[in-house]
C-alpha positions as CSV (number, residue, x, y, z in Angstrom):
1,X,-75.6,-39.1,-36.7
2,X,-72.9,-40.0,-39.2
3,X,-72.3,-43.5,-40.6
4,X,-69.4,-44.0,-42.9
5,X,-69.5,-40.3,-43.8
6,X,-73.2,-40.3,-44.6
7,X,-75.4,-38.2,-42.3
8,X,-79.1,-38.8,-41.5
9,X,-79.8,-35.8,-43.7
10,X,-78.3,-37.6,-46.7
11,X,-80.4,-40.7,-46.2
12,X,-84.0,-41.1,-47.5
13,X,-86.6,-42.8,-45.2
14,X,-88.5,-45.7,-46.8
15,X,-92.0,-46.9,-45.6
16,X,-93.3,-50.3,-46.2
17,X,-96.9,-50.5,-47.5
18,X,-99.5,-52.9,-46.1
19,X,-98.1,-52.9,-42.5
20,X,-99.7,-51.1,-39.6
21,X,-97.7,-47.8,-39.3
22,X,-97.5,-48.2,-35.5
23,X,-95.6,-51.5,-36.0
24,X,-93.2,-50.4,-38.7
25,X,-89.6,-49.9,-37.8
26,X,-88.2,-46.9,-39.6
27,X,-85.9,-48.1,-42.4
28,X,-83.3,-46.1,-44.2
29,X,-82.2,-46.6,-47.7
30,X,-78.6,-46.0,-48.5
31,X,-79.1,-46.9,-52.2
32,X,-79.5,-43.3,-53.3
33,X,-78.0,-40.2,-51.9
34,X,-79.3,-36.8,-52.9
35,X,-75.9,-35.3,-53.3
36,X,-74.1,-35.6,-56.6
37,X,-70.4,-35.2,-56.6
38,X,-68.9,-32.7,-59.0
39,X,-66.7,-34.7,-61.4
40,X,-63.2,-33.2,-61.9
41,X,-62.3,-32.3,-65.5
42,X,-59.8,-35.1,-66.1
43,X,-58.3,-33.5,-69.2
44,X,-57.3,-30.3,-67.3
45,X,-53.8,-31.7,-66.5
46,X,-53.0,-32.4,-70.1
47,X,-54.4,-29.0,-71.3
48,X,-52.3,-27.1,-68.7
49,X,-49.2,-29.1,-69.5
50,X,-49.5,-28.4,-73.2
51,X,-50.1,-24.7,-72.6
52,X,-47.0,-24.6,-70.5
53,X,-45.0,-26.4,-73.2
54,X,-46.2,-23.9,-75.9
55,X,-45.3,-20.9,-73.8
56,X,-42.5,-21.7,-71.3
57,X,-41.3,-25.1,-72.5
58,X,-40.4,-24.0,-76.0
59,X,-38.7,-20.9,-74.6
60,X,-36.6,-23.0,-72.3
61,X,-35.7,-25.3,-75.2
62,X,-34.6,-22.4,-77.4
63,X,-32.6,-20.9,-74.5
64,X,-30.9,-24.2,-73.9
65,X,-29.6,-24.7,-77.5
66,X,-28.8,-21.0,-78.1
67,X,-26.3,-20.0,-79.5
68,X,-25.4,-22.6,-82.1
69,X,-21.8,-21.9,-83.2
70,X,-20.4,-23.1,-86.5
71,X,-17.5,-25.5,-86.6
72,X,-14.9,-22.8,-87.5
73,X,-16.5,-20.5,-84.8
74,X,-17.2,-17.6,-87.2
75,X,-21.0,-17.8,-87.2
76,X,-23.5,-17.8,-84.3
77,X,-27.2,-18.6,-84.6
78,X,-29.5,-17.2,-81.8
79,X,-33.2,-18.1,-81.3
80,X,-35.2,-15.1,-80.2
81,X,-38.9,-14.6,-79.6
82,X,-41.4,-17.0,-81.2
83,X,-45.1,-17.2,-81.8
84,X,-47.8,-19.4,-83.3
85,X,-49.9,-18.4,-86.3
86,X,-53.5,-19.2,-86.6
87,X,-54.4,-22.8,-87.4
88,X,-54.8,-23.3,-91.2
89,X,-58.1,-25.3,-90.8
90,X,-60.6,-25.7,-88.0
91,X,-60.8,-29.0,-86.0
92,X,-63.9,-30.2,-87.8
93,X,-62.4,-29.7,-91.3
94,X,-59.2,-31.4,-90.2
95,X,-61.2,-34.5,-89.3
96,X,-63.2,-34.4,-92.5
97,X,-60.2,-33.9,-94.8
98,X,-57.8,-36.2,-93.0
99,X,-55.3,-33.5,-92.2
100,X,-53.4,-32.5,-89.1
101,X,-54.8,-29.8,-86.8
102,X,-51.7,-27.5,-86.5
103,X,-50.5,-24.0,-86.5
104,X,-47.3,-22.5,-88.0
105,X,-44.4,-21.8,-85.6
106,X,-42.4,-18.7,-86.3
107,X,-39.1,-17.9,-84.6
108,X,-37.0,-14.7,-84.8
109,X,-33.5,-15.8,-85.7
110,X,-30.4,-13.7,-85.3
111,X,-27.2,-14.7,-87.3
112,X,-24.0,-13.1,-86.2
113,X,-20.9,-13.3,-88.4
114,X,-17.9,-12.8,-86.1
115,X,-15.5,-12.2,-88.9
116,X,-17.4,-9.2,-90.4
117,X,-19.4,-8.2,-87.4
118,X,-22.5,-8.4,-89.5
119,X,-25.8,-9.2,-87.7
120,X,-28.8,-10.3,-89.7
121,X,-32.3,-11.0,-88.2
122,X,-35.2,-12.7,-89.8
123,X,-38.4,-14.4,-88.8
124,X,-38.2,-18.1,-89.9
125,X,-41.0,-20.6,-90.3
126,X,-40.0,-23.6,-88.2
127,X,-42.8,-25.9,-89.3
128,X,-46.4,-26.7,-88.6
129,X,-46.8,-27.5,-84.9
130,X,-49.7,-29.9,-83.9
131,X,-52.2,-28.3,-81.6
132,X,-54.2,-29.9,-78.7
133,X,-57.9,-29.6,-78.9
134,X,-60.2,-28.6,-76.0
135,X,-60.8,-32.3,-75.4
136,X,-57.0,-32.8,-74.9
137,X,-56.5,-34.7,-78.1
138,X,-54.4,-34.2,-81.2
139,X,-55.8,-34.5,-84.7
140,X,-53.1,-36.2,-86.8
141,X,-54.0,-37.0,-90.5
142,X,-57.7,-36.7,-89.6
143,X,-57.6,-39.2,-86.7
144,X,-57.8,-38.1,-83.0
145,X,-55.0,-39.2,-80.9
146,X,-54.6,-39.2,-77.1
147,X,-51.3,-38.9,-75.2
148,X,-51.3,-41.2,-72.2
149,X,-48.7,-40.8,-69.6
């Protein structure tokens, strides 16, 4: 039998002491259920979103603004492949030293001079990019910050 989604199997029987067992009415306790629900990992959404941003989101952003053309139209700047270097410091050290948990972002840049036809390519350091921890937080100046949306 099911009552409000709880089956007889889920319910524990309770006996009352001091009463003749023949006169006892079986009682069922709904106070505790033996099943424990698996809790979802609530930070999974933030972790997946940040991973998408690091891989696909930045790529879409660079594609959207490429090429950048100079005012007199003789120079074009193109953003190519990008990658993140290793974090400078581990999370624990960032907390202890009041620094930001981040990694360098490098982008391959191509500059085209339309007047001369010269093309120059170079990997450029774009800045230190804050990284998300496994707990879906950012460590900024040693303090953990949470993005709430």
